[in-house]
N, C-alpha and C positions, 0 to 999 in steps of 0.2 A: 469627698461628696457623693452620697448613694447615688446609684443609676436608677433610672424611673421604669418602672414597669407597669404597662397597663394590661389588665385582664379582664377580658369581656366574659360575662356569665360567671362572676367571680363570687358571687353570694351564695352559691351552692354547688353540690356535688364536687367534681373535680377541681372545678374554679375555686372553690372555699379551700380544698385542702392544698391548691397552689401558693394561694395567699398566706395561708400559716406558715407554709415553706419558706416563702421568702420574705416575710414583713420585716426580719430582723435585719438582712441585707441589703434589702431594695426600699426605695421610696415606693409603696406599692400604691396603685390607683385602680379600686374595683370599680367596673361598669356593669350593672344589671338592670334590668327593666322591671324587677320584683321588689317594689320598695319596702315592704316589712324586711326580707330577708336582707336587703342590701343596708338597710339602718342597723340591724342586728350585726352585722358582719362589722360594720364600721365601728360599734360600741364594742363589742367583744374583743376584737383585733387591735383595734386603734389603727385604724387605716383610713386612708383618704377614700369617700366612695362619689360617684356621680353616678345619678339616673339616666340610664341611655339605653334604647331601643335600637339595635343594631341595624335595623330595618329603615330608621328614619333618618334621612339624609341632615334634616335641620338637628336634629337632637345630638347625632353623630359631631356635625361642625361644633354646636357649642359646647360639647364635653372637651373636644381636642382643643378649641381655643382655652377653656378653663385650666385645661392640666398645663398647657404652654406657658399662659400667663403667670400661672403658679409656681411652677416648677422650673421652665426655661428649658424643658427638654423633653423628648420621648426615647428612651433609649431601647425599651422593649416592647412590644406588643404581642401579647399570646391570644390569639382568636379562639376562644375557649367556648363561646356561647353557642348552644346546639340542640336542637330537641329531635326526637325519636318517632317515627311511625311505622307500623308494620301490615301487613296483610295484602292480599292479592290485590292488584291494580284496579282490577274492574269493580271491587268495593270500595274504593278509596276516593274519598270526596274530593272536586276540585279544589275547594278551598283548602283542604288539609294539604293536599300536594303543594300548593302554592307557598302556603306558611312555613312547610320544612326547607323548601328551595330557599326561599328567603332568609329564613334566620340561620340555615348551616352553610349555605353557599353565597348569596348574595350579601349577607352581613359579612361574610368573612372578605369578600370583594370591597365592599363600602369601606370597611375599616382599615384594610390594607391602604387603600388608596389615600384615605385622610392624614395617616401618618407618615406618608413618602415625604411631602414638602419639608417637614421638619427632620428627618432623618437625613434627607439630603444637604439640607443645610447643615446639619452637624458631621457629615461625612462618615458617619456610623449609627447602625441599628441594626436589630435581631427583630425577625418575626416569625414567630412558632404560629402554627395552624394545627389545632388538633383534629385531625381527620378520624380514622377508624380501620381497623382491619376490613371493613365492609366496603370501605373505599379500594381496596386491592383484590377483592375476590367477590364471589358473586353466591348468595344464599336464597331461595326460594322465600316468598312473601315479605321482600325487602328493596323492593324496585325502586321506590322513591328515595328511601333513606341512602341506599347504596349509591342511587344517582346524585345525589347531593355531596356524598363523599369523596365519590370518584372524581368530581367536578373539582374538590378543593386539592386534590392529588396532583392534580393537573396544572392547575392554578399555581400551587405552589411551584411547582417545577419551572413554569414558564418565568414566575417573577424572580425565583433564583438567578436565572441566567439574565435578566434585564437589571436587574439591581446591585449585581457582583460588582459593577465598574463603580459605583458608589459607595462601596465598602458597605454595604447592607446585607446581612446573611439573612436567607430564607430556608426554612425548613419545616416538613410535616410529619407530625407524630402520631402513628396509628395503632392507637389502643385494640384490644380486645375487649371482651367484657368486663365492666368492673363494678364492683357494689356499689352503684349508687342510686338515686332516685329517677335516673333518665327516662325507664321504662314506666315506672309508678307514674309518674308526671304525665306520661301520655296513655295510661290507662290500661296498660299493659304488665302482665306478672311475668317473672324470670325467674329461672333458677340459680342463686349466686354462688351454690356450692363450690364451685369450680373458679368463681370470677376472681380476678387481682383485685388487691386493696388499691384504692384510688390514690392513698397516702403514699404507696411507693412508687407510682407514677410520677406523682408530684415531686417526689424526691428527685429524680432523673431531671425533670423539668427545670427544676430550681438549679440542680448541679450544671446544665447546660448553660443558662441564663449567665452563672457567675464566670465561665470561660472566657477570655478575651477573644478568643476566635472560635467559632462553631465549625467543627470539621466533618461534620455529619450531614447529610443530605436529608436523608429520610429515617426513621424508627419505626419499627414494627413488633410491637409485644402480641405473645400469644396467651390467650388467657388459661388454655389447657396447659400447656408446656410450661408456662411461667418464665420462657426465655426472651432475652432480649437479643436482636441479632440483626 
């Protein structure tokens, strides 16, 4: 029986590549709050999808119930949903600050909390949080985005310690610049000349998910050096 992998933000960008890499070996469930791209992904890749905003508790509860009722398990959660924001803090709107923190940080926390009871019941599970190199270093004009990803890094570490006794592995993947629409969707332009290919990052994630035991705690990708360390 295939393991069940839930991927948030799985209809676009890195998430879509992860779905493509995993769909043959896992029972993939895509969660997305973009209905057109969700329906397109379901049709083109032949995977299960569910409309879900990771900041909406009622939608999360409905999605998790749907998955458990249909497949009987949640073996892997990949918290991939995220949005970008840049610029100096004084020029950043309060609503924009709240939105980024809600999606990138609170959404990750909400989803993790939602799957824990089922994973504890199974006595196994993997939770992979997609962070960023902006969550382990500082760069100007990225204060809010960095704050959201530093929080994910810290959250992942605590969850790893809390859930180890329940045989639930938690890790944080911190990629550098990738050639996706993350910045374009936020109205920002970036030079992707030295950017990593998201399909390569997705290959690593798929490999990690295929292992019986995760031996990594965190992984960092550097876009310029192209090295994994």
